[in-house]
Steps between C-alpha positions, in 0.01 A plus 500: 500500500358698793726642767266432794537149636181294529681309777494639852863467602612483861326678789358175639564598863352845450194357327449258787532784754228694316275195498554450873408864564186456291409191703538700822276776366246242386503350851415836656847617602652837420746462211693724263809453283759751382682385186825683442719466195723705274371643175434212264535248782175315431256644756211532256563156350500344848166663583353398165584139581373530858167665416426285195196328655429748781247779530732798462471876472814686393603864495837652418689809608628720218820701480321810380528740791201732497359359176330201657201484727572478872428154638559375143521124576184512710315694233606231252380225734162669537471543122572132449244411765240720332251758620214254548709267714627785719150640543362158593765441766503840669231709672374800307658741750847366413470546124563878485821445700612214274426716198825680585666184366242416236351811337148437380428237763204709618339829413525618862792731573751398767437678830733787590804384694474585870845359571384138503443457126816301430440265792141443390620422149759256634238332720266457202776342290575259785130417538472440126800263513346310792166464324674385183682229693196394702323346202805349330875536568656783302859600428566874473820577310674839504786505252807727492429650841844666498330758275199542729394854573483602864122455521525149357776416749285629786199295389713190445657543844154531652383177335810305602499635856127426531474183294157389374336238719494201266530383143721785376864468399687820415806462276726798434791505255788745518860564415715486814774712347285817499638706793194720560267212585747250648428597867126482436518144368730401785241627748217312331708180493528512880124455541440151638261385227709635211740274307774660295633313196814631333550344157858380448659475155415186304751219533672356189256207505202738518640712217531179301127435558419853383721465190346162419151652525594776253720311252374144545852392594766615744855483366729487807747751358218746420351454846837569665549810288149635559514429872840664537406815307140525622579428865195276531259787426206354299446816294870518415489136389210576264680802357824306447319217324328745263815518281698176531838482332546877476723734691270614778532838671550480874229726645137402535396831343693413186357148503146635518559762232652237274170313520306821431717593200418168334130591490327677209524880499126541564534284812805693620321831454194378693724367781684832524169683531367252756812540714418865572165397653670294769480129564146482362320680218132475415427395142274801431754749635786340309295499180420869542862596570647294213220595260465135396161337445418224747578217261834647390605561861414143593696371201796721587513377860442130427873424439590668832252274679627197311861572601411537869555878520135599552201320649136574429348631822124550501429796271863586448859384502766468767871455456588150611765647724581852614857450382368463145300820524797689649736381226260602222422839653863584572587417138292795385694812404417812708300654217310175439421467870369858522291454188329183619425653842347801322279272290380327818431831670307640203303177457402475867419871504251445217368166630557471875283188515788306340704524823425365846655811655493775236624789715791301635585365156492853357737619775751228408470533123509882490806493720647224282484729198627802689174699521538604862202736506251233396673245726456734797130553433441127452690410816299755703175354365620143562589589859137594558390163362741321733357689797150385403629142489661540848834420334672772695857379451457512123330840531807618688731370226304684232501821701876469541516472120295820472735679738800370303356642177371827647808715442546359148153609387431870437162610635460166686246649741259603222538168320434293812244735650682506833807646667821321591396547864177313423699211357730493803199499731333218304825303515522549877140381535577194287805422715276532806240263354759247382695501826830592335690731737832463316358661186243713677716676758715692246187607313335627817817680601513675162140608553578632846802689371284665234215590739492822699347399833411856589333573166325165450473326837221265384713360219795463736277315747394246239858446389613451860227241542644309202847515653350367821365201308844436351655514844231270635582243231861517618399447864603851604311649792572851376202448270303648791720811495412558135129443564497736797676767294248441220215541750653829617533632144146394396345730756191618315164317470570339164492146354877478528478536878232231524720263301807574713301451821368167373851373426662638816230373737514152346879480527492622860283200586757266346760650732267466800433875534124455539420822686655730241367280220145529633522877541629558148263242353199677653620829355537333162144364524356841576691651209393223262137556596531875457660466157284210380797264460308171505781265388728614785240443770490119546873473563490785750199349677687175542812676625302695760308192615817290524679774692208538741514127571859533630582132434208400724575748779256757364155531344409223256162657420612684183654184360185301578300771327714473189465121511125538451541737203504407132871555446747439223637148553854624558395724789245245629779244544719757677216582739442134585870435539550799729207385713655153520829657609322703768305197627824301525659774706191511720518125560196393298678255272181318403340819366829592332498165322147561375594848377811369324292233329245762393779718361647205310159418355453859376849499351439166329167613352656822375810342347730654762605189691868542412520871576263647758420145618853445632460702820188315623675173412777590746249604765318171454816306583555717807143445618536122467825512695344708778207259525736206540394346169861441406454219250262721301737796529791289376296368206382849409856629521628224276236568236558875508876464478463257210297754303631841609862584433509878535765594757273728705223249564749219557664693784158549659423129465846412633411674828239230559718218373754606763223528761392142431860380504556668837179365651521146363874451507509355149385580149632685196780747568463868409630617166835683509339812350276535806793468740688766300230767549640789710326500838598854593344673199206482261133475580433414865213265411760276335813554706346458847302175446789353302747577777263362763456169320872465427567554872231245595654249262849553640369468856326175407838374380662613827710752306449796732786711354350481149158593639645801681689608188174515302334692782793741535467584130126562501507702821708756307218546247425873459124433495498246778205643692269630226289180489459355851319194362829379354720614788312334788559136396857591410559642847367182663738290291786737586416475870497123479842509328642690799838669492627852565214667314237402759490848663458661156220254418328572830523874432351462152214294642430761764468777240320309224119525490311174554144535368380156393474192725789352302722799573400498868592132525836557331568794731429293810726223369784741422463656844524159667791383286700815567469479877167667565188357662417150375146549370487170319144426601381802301711401200379139508140613531531731200640231271233255621222750432636574153543132413866534401664175610872555436539823701282331765744208526797740516331706773415186698864394485628843603236517772605157632861617513388809693301277739813294566696816572228602746508156667150395387580151370139388479404792274815443293417131453147583385624759248775272372242227447265731311785647294618151409152404385462805275853458361431134427176576315677764293810295431714776654806280555751765622253630758409147607868428549551812713196410711628147552851611591386773740248272669764229541752742653234611747419144597146534369528232236295180493642153574719493190576866465242750387264601219484324165739586221360618167538152349342336806209743465448385140507137615256584781251648256514184291463281811183693581369403156557132576802452273730198545878535519530393137236754388673773699830410335349515151332836559808664655745327263698338783575138581254293712777456759541878532124539534503239779775692685295822480191322637705356789635847583148643503379230741795566727450877501132463586571228761249262344524143376272490195433688181139565605612655830747718311225629271273572798781683678580704189134601468490603865802724443353650181773351280251340261141580419226309679 
């Protein structure tokens, strides 16, 4: 009698949910499933049933700490796919990067990491997944993700937040009771395309099915007993059934060990040895450690496979469940455990090819047998391997192990070939690269405390630059204080100063301090040239060119020069994106759109669409909005938001969702996370546009107090004036909101430089709205010349209101009419409503009361295409009677008696195209 049921018991709803997710992925939708369940709860059995006839690639996370490869499940997936398949799907340039996950994939060495190595690797994995799914749907399974190392979690988060385009279903299993990863899974489950399935205990009826599958019959009394004692846990049920009629110990560990103790001694010995390797042991390694010939080892392990304790897994064996491995390993006496770890360490030391990660395995096994000196050396060597694989979080963990062993190992410095200070510095660099300020900040502080700034200012400067990075990760503006102090300490013409200048000048640009950033960047360039520091130069060149451009207020020549150069793709995309940003601020939205598209194309070709390609994607949406192509902007937004779930890029995209909502009067609401962003702190390029659009939205809803509250917050921003391109449109919105801050707004406008035509137009509008001369003709002319329809319609409306105040009713009527036409073409319902109401109050309305509403404008466009009332109703999803009412209103407003006359009148007024 076997103890594994051939019958799949229960889980019908969960199986159906997985099949529905697979159908969505097959249909081209983003889809992923998280399967949570307690240990022994049936997660693997559910996936086995689900994937039975599906194309599936599976990788598991191992509870081995530093002994397993980083990105272990993805390495396993690539191994199962095979080198030839990977090479056929991916461009040759991507293979050295992917070799970090699949050693031996190519003879070419991975390129040195310039800070973008991890992102490039993640992009290549995503591209590989997309190409796998393009030919035939594929299910990617990551098991036991509660044990995932930090690098695996980061890569998995990247894939779920940027889901593959089509044909790929990701399924992740985990234990929800693990406290360290519980918040991470909760965050992933909130993604809109992710379904979370939590496996409940089996019901008595389902346990009966499982018992019947194992025993061939299901005695009701036995089922009640097994269900009561096993709590509906499938693994517990199997263990309880393994010894019917006997007094059964109550813990699962004892149940498992009872099954083990019934096996032959040779099998028990092999299982005990295998347990020290982790959840999986290669056959060749296990044979070498046990000293058994291949045939004898296979014969020894066969009963364990037959009793459901082990499963054959490729070229080795895996415990069927981690609980089984834990029970067997914990049953070893301390001396036995140390001895088996020593045998592993000695075997891998002689034959490192037997282990996937020999240095890491040696670190674990030497420590497991108490040889701290050899464990320290192995951990130091393994940390270097992790750095080469861009698995910086795991490198940091290994370095922390080295530091923990340091004081326990005499002559540690000679053994490791480095000082404790070197290890601390490497750990700080790993924390920097992995973005882990919680672990990195104490390490950096220890380094600073041990460094004499007067005696070794260069070292202190580097360490301060690492602390600045940690503070930057935490959103602390005092990162600039550390970088400025580092720049002061690194006073001599040395590589350290060039590196500090590169970092400081780049961060100054992020904070809008372009003048200082340009000055320091130019100094860094000169120093890099003098010292022959080629790798530092491209980043500094970009920083200087971007600073010189001044958001479009300055000289774009250096950026255009870089655009024509043969640049690294990462910098090429940044150049194109910065040019797009500058063109937007200068009012050339059409050119900005072309530049954004070019940047996206470069990012796509280079496998960077989900990293460096995000910024041009946002600028593309902005360009479409500025050009009045709102349907395209909304579609682009929807697609981007469906596929990009990183919080930073979503806030940037939310700015334009709110802009569309404000301008159209309807559409998707902003996400709560965007509305929770502090408006009086952070980077001005986020806070100012976000506050402006929130205020515009509130004004469109006639909620003036809420609009003023948003404006009050942002006007307290400490860097309010550093980037005029973001402040000018904000000031116009603030002036339109009115209130007690108008004098302050007028004063800001008087002091703020206005270089571009866009800024000049905003300045004239703010001046008029705050009581100054009404230069609306200039403003209207600027927006007309630039081809930006929405600000044109707003300026026409404001100009008409100014004409009314000046008593020029004829001019007001003409501007109202033009404004109404532009608003109607755009579908700017709130503005159309304001135009209609103001014209009516002034007695300038037509026979039935003024310009067309947004809905009437839609009906008018369909009338111009010759649609009948019924066709209009079908297209707008309204009733034919409602369509008839809208047509009647249009005829009345135009003072005409036929549909043809209405169309002619609308064409005369510019409301529809001729």
